[in-house]
C-alpha angles and dihedrals in degrees: 000000000000092000090051089050091054091049091052090047092052092050090048092050091049089054093048095049097045097042091234125134124227107274129206113220099199102249107087091215091057099047120124108250109266115239118238122257090254092059092047088051090050090053089055091050091051092047089062089070095051126096140150089286102029115075138154120281130188138211112269097214142013133054097308114064103157129102090230120038135177127218134156101233098162094051094233095127095255122097122238119220125231123193126191119210133176131201107221092203102050096022090228116152119206130191114210120198125202133187128202110246119174092342091310131101114236128189111251099176149311137233126207117221125232101214145065094257140007106258104182146340126213139155134229131197111253109175090177089065093047094250137001140336125220121231118207125184124194135204111243131199109273128016135294110032130070128200112245128201127178118199130194138167118270125221091276094051095257127132119260136169113242099180137026116181145129128252143164092223140338146192134196117225142140099260096166092039095230094134097264132086125252120207113238119193139174123207119196120190137187091211105031139039121293108245143177125216137190123204131193131190114247097187094270107045144348105271126193106245097179144002132191140172120273121207105296104216097054123103113187140019111247095181136350125194139160124224145128119308089189134347092286106030130075117205142170119243114203116189107200135194128213131229099246105354112094092214133093134232125202121210115199117201132190139159118250111185090336091308120117116238127192108206092192091068090073100027129057111244098161121125124184094228128059101210101095131066135196112275145147093273097174095038096240094130092255123107119238129195120225121229112193119225126183113248122238113295094018099079093105098032123117112270094250091053099046124113113214136206118200122228106201113212133194116211129208140177093227104045142024121281112281126213107229101181144331125235142180110219133195103197093179094054094033102235138114139195123208107221123218117229089258092051090047090058102040112017129093133178140222133188107231128202113242129215089210118090115236098017130098126196132211114186125202114209137192100240116226121188096203101037143023119303114257120224116240107170140359123209111207124199116195119200136172133071094303099040095130093050092047092053093046092058097049101076094233135136107275114229103174144280143244128194091274107029144032120210126210141158136221119202107222100185126017101177102062126102091247096043118127133207127234091257092051091051091052090054093046096047129074136169114236117232121216112247128212109236 
């Protein structure tokens, strides 16, 4: 029933935003689902706010991209409606909130924005308010900062703003694991110190409970995610880019007795290449941070020519950073090899041109300082319309396929100290799956 309701709501919104009415196509089986009377009544309520200069606007990023969205923020089982409108003359953006009362939508409040455009909309769990809060971010003049507004319901069921601030980026997560979300933000400045803040709802407003320095030479957030630092501690991992440096720095934040801690202040999380983000690399539900290290023979190479291995570290407040594993990753071909400790010390890699059309080769070598490197293993990636057939006819170790590529391996030497078997290769290799950010 709830899914059908969402379908009807989406159809209704499409009609409202396009200016079209709901049209019958003759065949009853092909008719567009008719919206309920309550949604038609909502459309009429929303139309009252429209004029020649006031039109719908929509968030420019994030999960919610519609001009009218539905979310149950008071946890009563019925979704509230939020509409975003912009006055083209004044530039003012207004958020209107409606609640279903006796099968009719009634206006419960509105919030004026403080920016030039609506950037994003998100929600956070706020048990103290009886439901959820709504997070709005706004585009501001210039670059870097965003306006940020958090809205919640007041004691009379009306809409109120409980925080107005600026940030470079944010996430909502349960840092203290009390069942409700905190709001975590970072604020980077060209003229002031880079800082991180955490806010919590006290029943009346979002109050800042702690603030701490971020890394000071970073400029922009490349990726922000929350996750477990260890089995008991939730943290926020912020992968940051620099202004001119091509590297990346990860700040790792956690709460310790309601005080924000940045583990990167005391531990080095810099890597001289900005291709790799913090992630749960070994799929144990704990986030690791990659530190790039030049492979054997590439220590003195130019940055663009270097081949990198990734040491993945786990960070903790109570003990030194711990290396969990080491990998070699091909982000362009979407595969990764986990390197044994022996391979980490003595193995290097080269991308080799192939005479075959539609197949690329990456060769792992035993690196020798006083003689020529010896090939150990070749990873082959077959592409093209017949990639599965091409790999099947090559007599290689099959490693898996996607819709666009087939992966295989060829063991080059089986009698060296660092040689691996087909079964070992299968355990070391994995196909990388694209993630939705």
